[in-house]
N, C-alpha and C positions, 0 to 999 in steps of 0.2 A: 269299468274302472280299471286302472293299471295296477301293476304288481306292488307298487309302493303303498297301497292302501292297507291300513291296519285292520285285519279281519275281526279284531275284538270289538270294533265299532260299526260293524255291518248293520246291526239293528238300528243304531242311531242314525246312520246315513239314510236308510229306508224310511225311518220316521220323518226325517227332514223333507225328503222328496214327497212323501205322502201328504204332508201338511202344507206344502208350499202353495198349492192352488187355493186353499182356503185363506191363507195369509194374503195372497195377491188380491183375492176378491175383497177382503176386508179393507185392504190398503188403497183401493181404487180412488176414493174421494181425494186422497192426498197424492198418490203417484201420478194422477192425471193432471196435477198442477205442481208448481214450485220446482220443476226440474228434477224431481225425484224419480230415479229409475229402479230403486230397490230398497227394501226394508229388512233389517235383521234385528232379532231379539236374542239375547243370550243371558245366561246366569251361571256364575262360578260359585261352587260350594266349598266349604272349608276342607272337606275330605278329598278335594282334587277333581271331583266330578264337574262336568260342564253340561249345560243344556243349551241348545241353539235352534233357532227357527229363522229361515230366510226365504225371500221371494225369488231370488235369482238362482236357478238350477245350475247354471254354468259355474257360478262362484261356489255353490255348495259342493259340487264335484271337486273343484280345485282345492277347497278347504280340507276335504277328507282325504283326497289322493296324496296331498303333500303334508298331511298330518299337522296342519297349521294350528291345531288346538294345543300343540305342545310348545309353541314358541314362548320365549321367556323375556326377551329384552324389554320391549315396550309394555308387555302385559303386566309384569311385576310392578313397574313404575305406575301405570294407570290404576292397578288394583290398590296399591299402597295409598295413592292419593285419594281414592274413593273411600277407603277405610278410615283414613286420617281426617278427611274433610266431610265425609258423608256423601259428597257428590264431586264428580270430576268430569269436565267437558273436554272433548277431543275433536279437533278439526284436522282433516287430512287434505292438504293442498300443497302446491309447490312441488318440489322434488320428493319422491318417495324415499322413506328411510326404513330399512329392515326388510326381511323376507315377505311378511304379510303385505305390507304396503306395496312392495314391488309387484307381487302377484295381482293385487287389486288393480294397479296401474296398467299392467299388461292386458288385463281384460277390459280396459276402458272405464273402470269404476273408480272415480276420483272426485275431488271437491266434495268430500263426504263429512258428515258430522255425527257425533254421538255423545251419549252421556252415560257415565258409570254412577250407580247409586248403591250405597250399602243398605241392605234390607235384612235385618236380623242376622242370620248365620250365612248370608250369601251376599254377593255383589252382582247386581243385574245391570245389563247394558242394553242400550237401544240405539241403533244406527240408521241413518238415512243416507243412501248411496246416491251420489251424483254422477256426472260425466266429466271427462277431461275438459271439454270445451264449454261447459255450462256451470256457472257458479251460483245459480239461483238458489240451490238447496242451502248454501251457507247463509245467504240473506234470510231465507225462511227460518232457519234454525236459530239465528241470532236475534231476529226482530219480531218473531211471532212465537215466543216461548209459551204463551198460554195455549196456543193451538197445538204446539208440539206436545205439551204435557197432556192435553186432552186426547191426542192421538195415542200416546202411551197408555193412558188409562182405558181408552176404548179397546185397544188390542188386547190388553190383559183381561178385560171383562169378557171379550168374545172368545179368546183363546185360553182362558183359565184352565179348563180341564186338560188341554193338550200340554200346557206348560208343566203339569204335575205328573205326566206319564213316565213311568220308570224306563220304558224302552227308548225314551228320547235322550237319556243320559249318555254323555261321551266320557270315556275313561281317558284321562290325561296324565302327563307326568309332572304337572305343575303342583308344587307344594304350597297350596293356598293357605293351609293352616299355619305354615311358617311365616307367611306374609302377615297374617292376622296378629300373630304374637311378636312380630318383628320389632327389634329395638334399633331399626335403621336410623341413621343420622337424620335428625329433624331440624338441623341448623337452618335449612332454607325456610322454615316456618317461624323462626324466632321473631322476625319483624312483624309477622301477623299476630303473634302472641302479645307482643308489646303494644300493638295498636289496640287489641281487644281489651287488654288490661287498662289502657289509658282512656277507653271510651265505653264504660259499662252501660248497658241498656237496662233500664228499670221496667219499661213497658213496651210492648210491640203493638203497633197500630195497623188496623185494616180499615180501608175506606169501603163502607158498605152503603146499602140503601138507607140505613139508619144514621149515616154520618160516619165520622171516624170513631172507631171503637178500640179501646185499649185492652190488652191482655197481658197477664204476667208471663214471664218466660216459660214457666211450666205449663200454663194454659195453652200457650201457642204451640209448644212442643207436643203436647197431648193431641191437639187438633191435627198437627202435621202427621203424626203417627197414625191416627184414626183414618186420615185421608188415604193412606197407603194400604189400608185393609187390615191392619193389626187389631187384635182384640185387646180388651183392657188388661187381661192377664199377660199377654205378650208385651204390651207397653210397659207394664209394671216391671217385667224382667229387664227390659231395655233400660229403664230409668232407675232401677234398683229402689223402687218404692212399692207400696202395697196396691193391689187392684182397687181397694176402696178409695185410696188417695187419688188414683187415676180417675175414678168415677167422680170424685169431688171436683177435680179440675175441669172435667168435661161438663158437669152440671153448671159450674160457675160460668164457663164460656157460653153455654147454651142460654143462660139467663141474660147475658149481656147483649145477645143478638136476637132475643125473643124466639128462639127455636124450641119447639115442643118436644122434639125427638133428637136422638143422636144422629140419625140419618140426615135430618134437615141441617144440622150443624156441619156435617161432613160436606154436604152439597154446597153450603154457603162458603166454606173454607176453600173448596176446589174452585169456586167461581171467582172469589176475590183475592185469595192469597197464595195460590199454588205456585206462582212464579217466585215467591219469596222463600226459597229453600232454607229451612231453619237448621243451623249447624249446632251439634252438641258442643263444639269447641267454644261457642260464645257463653256457654254455661260453665264450662270447665275452668275458664281462666278468670 
């Protein structure tokens, strides 16, 4: 590595290289198809720490050598969108904009797609890297969302212990906590808010083997949070309700789809409703 490398993050770099082969092996069923040449998972925490895992060693070296974990322009925008909307999609195509996009383009990593999602006290991201001359990964990302979501859940299941390892954390200069509490101008969302206010939803429908089943907004939201791995206590904190109330919503949802256990309910939700990302904003307005 060259001299521009931040020695504070040596351990995090070694952690990335150490785990790259495992991530490549797990990603094979997907990277062998759809024009995907690389996969990257990352998570930003409120205290400014970042965790990252990627399959492309060349990009990992470039990322650390150029300290791209400290870039701010696009990152703050994408993080704010994810925090405000719970989810934010990103497509990298056309002419590169910014330092990170430029570096990716130089390495032939382009036509890539990703998703930012707020998960409790962090924002996690998942990116599929394409090639300059091949746009198949964009088509895969946009038109096979259920398969993309399955891939994300599969990797988190298989890499769960690695994602939590302390030595993988990168020290950044990003003030993520400030973004969380930001009073940034939300005027661009005013039209969205007006539409939500004008079109209130009383029930959410999922088409299942039992037909179309309706759920209240809270039942649906509890199922969505359960599907991400949160416990009832964690969901209660997220929704500012009691754990017993969370259990009540979960049990009501289970009864509607004839599930005898919470695990069965989660599997059913992942199968039929995972593509329908539920936003807190639809409850807030």
